[in-house]
C-alpha positions in Angstrom: 0.0 0.0 0.0 3.0 2.3 -0.5 1.5 3.4 -3.8 -1.9 4.9 -4.5 -4.2 2.3 -6.2 -5.2 3.2 -9.8 -8.8 2.4 -8.8 -8.6 5.1 -6.2 -7.4 7.7 -8.6 -10.1 6.7 -11.2 -12.9 6.9 -8.6 -11.8 10.1 -6.9 -11.2 12.2 -10.1 -14.1 10.5 -12.0 -16.4 11.5 -9.2 -15.1 15.1 -9.3 -15.8 15.1 -13.0 -19.4 13.8 -12.5 -19.9 16.5 -9.9 -18.7 19.2 -12.3 -15.7 20.1 -10.0 -13.0 19.4 -12.7 -12.8 19.3 -16.5 -12.6 16.1 -18.4 -9.0 16.8 -19.4 -7.9 17.5 -15.8 -9.7 14.3 -14.6 -8.0 12.2 -17.2 -4.6 13.7 -16.4 -5.0 13.1 -12.7 -6.2 9.5 -13.2 -3.2 8.6 -15.5 -0.7 9.9 -13.0 2.7 8.5 -13.6 1.5 6.1 -16.3 1.7 6.9 -20.0 -1.8 6.2 -21.2 -5.0 4.7 -20.0 -7.7 3.2 -22.2 -11.1 1.6 -21.4 -12.2 -1.5 -23.3 -15.6 -3.3 -23.3 -17.9 -0.3 -22.7 -21.5 -1.1 -23.9 -22.4 0.5 -27.2 -26.1 0.5 -26.6 -26.8 -2.0 -29.4 -25.8 -5.2 -27.6 -22.1 -4.9 -28.5 -19.0 -3.2 -27.2 -17.3 0.1 -28.0 -13.7 -0.2 -29.3 -11.0 0.7 -26.7 -11.1 4.4 -26.0 -9.3 7.1 -24.1 -10.3 8.1 -20.6 -11.9 11.5 -21.6 -14.3 9.8 -24.0 -14.9 6.8 -21.8 -15.8 8.9 -18.7 -18.3 10.8 -20.9 -19.7 7.5 -22.1 -20.1 6.3 -18.5 -22.1 9.4 -17.7 -24.3 8.8 -20.7 -24.9 5.2 -19.5 -26.2 6.6 -16.2 -23.1 6.7 -13.9 -23.9 8.7 -10.8 -20.9 7.7 -8.7 -17.7 5.6 -8.7 -16.8 3.2 -5.8 -13.5 1.4 -5.1 -13.0 -2.2 -4.3 -9.7 -3.5 -2.9 -10.2 -7.2 -2.5 -7.7 -9.8 -1.2 -7.8 -13.6 -0.9 -10.6 -14.4 1.6 -11.7 -10.8 1.7 -13.9 -9.5 -1.2 -13.8 -5.9 0.1 -16.0 -3.6 -1.9 -17.3 -6.3 -4.4 -20.9 -7.1 -5.2 -20.6 -9.8 -7.8 -21.1 -11.5 -10.1 -18.4 -14.2 -9.8 -16.7 -13.3 -13.1 -16.2 -9.7 -12.1 -15.1 -10.7 -8.6 -12.5 -13.0 -10.1 -11.0 -10.3 -12.3 -11.0 -7.8 -9.5 -9.4 -10.2 -7.0 -6.6 -11.0 -9.5 -5.9 -7.3 -10.0 -6.3 -6.5 -6.3 -8.5 -3.5 -7.2 -11.5 -2.4 -9.2 -14.0 0.4 -9.7 -17.8 -0.1 -9.5 -19.9 2.4 -11.5 -23.1 3.1 -9.5 -26.1 3.7 -11.7 -24.7 1.9 -14.7 -24.2 -1.7 -13.3 -20.7 -1.8 -14.6 -17.3 -2.4 -13.2 -13.7 -1.5 -14.3 -10.6 -3.6 -13.6 -7.1 -2.3 -14.5 -4.6 -4.3 -16.4 -1.1 -2.7 -16.6 1.4 -3.5 -19.4 5.0 -2.3 -19.5 6.6 -1.7 -22.9 10.0 -0.4 -24.0 12.3 -0.2 -27.0 13.5 -3.5 -28.5 16.9 -4.7 -27.6 18.9 -5.2 -24.4 20.1 -2.7 -21.9 16.8 -0.9 -21.6 16.9 1.9 -19.0 14.0 2.0 -16.6 13.1 5.6 -17.8 12.6 4.1 -21.3 9.9 1.7 -20.1 6.3 3.0 -20.6 3.3 1.8 -18.6 0.0 1.4 -20.4 -3.2 0.6 -18.6 -6.3 -1.0 -20.0 -9.5 -0.8 -17.9 -11.6 -3.9 -18.7 -15.3 -3.1 -18.4 -17.6 -5.9 -17.1 -21.2 -6.1 -15.8 -21.7 -6.0 -12.0 -24.6 -6.4 -9.6 -26.2 -3.3 -8.2 -26.0 -4.5 -4.6 -24.4 -3.3 -1.4 -20.6 -3.8 -1.6 -19.0 -6.3 0.7 -17.6 -5.2 4.1 -17.3 -1.5 3.4 -17.5 0.6 6.6 -18.7 4.2 6.9 -16.1 6.9 7.3 -16.7 7.2 11.0 -16.4 3.5 11.5 -13.2 3.4 9.5 -11.7 6.2 11.5 -12.6 4.5 14.8 -11.2 1.2 13.6 -7.9 2.7 12.5 -7.5 4.4 15.9 -8.4 1.2 17.8 -6.1 -0.9 15.6 -3.1 1.4 16.1 -3.7 1.5 19.9 -4.1 -2.2 20.3 -1.1 -3.2 18.2 1.5 -0.4 18.7 3.1 -2.0 21.7 3.4 -5.4 20.0 4.6 -3.9 16.7 7.3 -1.9 18.5 8.5 -4.9 20.5 8.8 -6.9 17.3 10.4 -3.9 15.4 8.0 -4.3 12.5 8.6 -0.8 11.3 11.7 -2.4 9.7 15.4 -1.9 9.8 18.2 -2.0 7.3 18.8 -0.1 4.1 15.9 -1.5 2.0 13.2 -0.7 4.7 14.8 2.6 5.6 14.8 3.7 1.9 11.2 2.7 1.5 10.1 4.6 4.6 12.1 7.7 3.5 10.5 7.6 0.0 7.0 7.4 1.5 7.7 10.3 3.9 9.1 12.3 1.0 6.0 11.9 -1.1 3.8 12.8 1.9 5.8 15.9 2.7 5.8 17.0 -1.0 2.1 17.9 -0.5 0.7 15.3 -2.9 -3.0 15.7 -3.3 -5.2 13.2 -1.6 -8.6 12.6 -3.2 -10.2 15.3 -5.4 -12.4 18.4 -5.1 -15.8 17.7 -3.6 -14.6 15.1 -1.1 -15.3 15.8 2.6 -12.3 16.7 4.8 -12.9 13.6 6.9 -12.4 11.4 3.9 -9.0 13.0 3.3 -8.0 12.5 6.9 -9.1 8.9 7.0 -7.2 8.1 3.7 -4.0 9.8 4.9 -4.0 7.7 8.1 -4.9 4.5 6.2 -2.0 5.1 3.8 0.4 5.7 6.6 -0.7 2.4 8.3 -0.5 0.6 4.9 3.0 1.9 4.4 4.1 0.6 7.8 2.6 -2.8 7.0 4.2 -2.9 3.6 7.6 -2.0 4.9 7.3 -4.5 7.7 6.7 -7.3 5.2 9.7 -6.5 3.1 12.6 -8.9 3.0 16.3 -8.1 2.6 18.7 -9.5 0.0 19.5 -12.5 2.2 15.8 -13.5 2.2 15.3 -12.7 5.9 12.6 -10.3 7.0 13.7 -6.9 8.4 13.2 -6.2 12.0 14.0 -7.9 15.3 11.8 -10.9 14.7 14.1 -13.6 13.4 12.8 -16.9 14.7 9.9 -18.7 13.1 7.7 -18.2 16.1 8.4 -14.5 16.2 7.8 -14.1 12.4 4.5 -15.9 12.9 3.5 -13.6 15.7 4.5 -10.6 13.6 2.4 -11.7 10.6 -0.5 -12.4 12.9 -0.2 -8.8 14.3 0.0 -7.3 10.8 -2.8 -9.1 9.2 -5.7 -7.3 10.9 -3.9 -4.0 10.6 -3.5 -4.4 6.9 -7.2 -5.4 6.6 -8.3 -2.4 8.6 -6.1 -0.1 6.4 -7.7 -1.4 3.2 -11.2 -1.1 4.6 -10.5 2.5 5.6 -9.0 3.4 2.1 -12.2 2.0 0.5 -14.4 4.0 2.9 -12.5 7.2 2.0 -12.6 6.8 -1.7 -16.3 5.8 -1.6 -17.3 8.8 0.6 -18.3 10.9 -2.4 -20.7 8.3 -3.8 -22.1 7.7 -0.3 -22.8 11.4 0.2 -24.3 11.7 -3.3 -26.8 9.0 -2.5 -27.7 11.0 0.6 -28.2 14.0 -1.6 -25.5 16.2 0.0 -22.9 17.0 -2.7 
């Protein structure tokens, strides 16, 4: 969870576009982020077929024409279909990707598939590699998403999780140690201090606060789970029993952080349905 999920960017800036808070071009630029290009494939054409793959600006307009009134995020993991509502085919695609967007009002879902491409030949520098993302559009059930808390619930759960596990995590040194973990933590702090924008115009301040805390918790968990070049995990836990205890401590914390992220990204759609935006 060191990186912002693509589904989160699509939902946040797509919702801002639906609300008239940003232009189509700005929404598309924010969604693409550090990738090179995003396309959407499989949108219904209204005649029983599918539209050809299209750019984000056109695709977002097409979703509005199809009845989209809000975008929600799903961040599922094995054994935890967080944010999903079915059917099984869509759930399977979303679980494999680890993220998806559900389009309220259109009974559609979008799952990202990322491809990396570079020039032919050896010795390709990382800066020469381009990332292209295709959002696969599939039908979804218009039903309550699985296990998504309200913003207030998510905020309370995060506070309780941090309070209940801080002592154990500190004793096991799960914040990580060594050059790899230190570099990852420094990079995360650098991004946070650079004033990166969380969410998009139109979101409540509480959603921004919850997302920021959830991402910090997620960063801690991700760093704690990293391994060094010798294959051993960072931190003080070195025995098999200590590693098992550490993983047991991290699992509910990671789950809580994912639930809170989904609650934050979905806050706009929740408020829209209550008639407040």
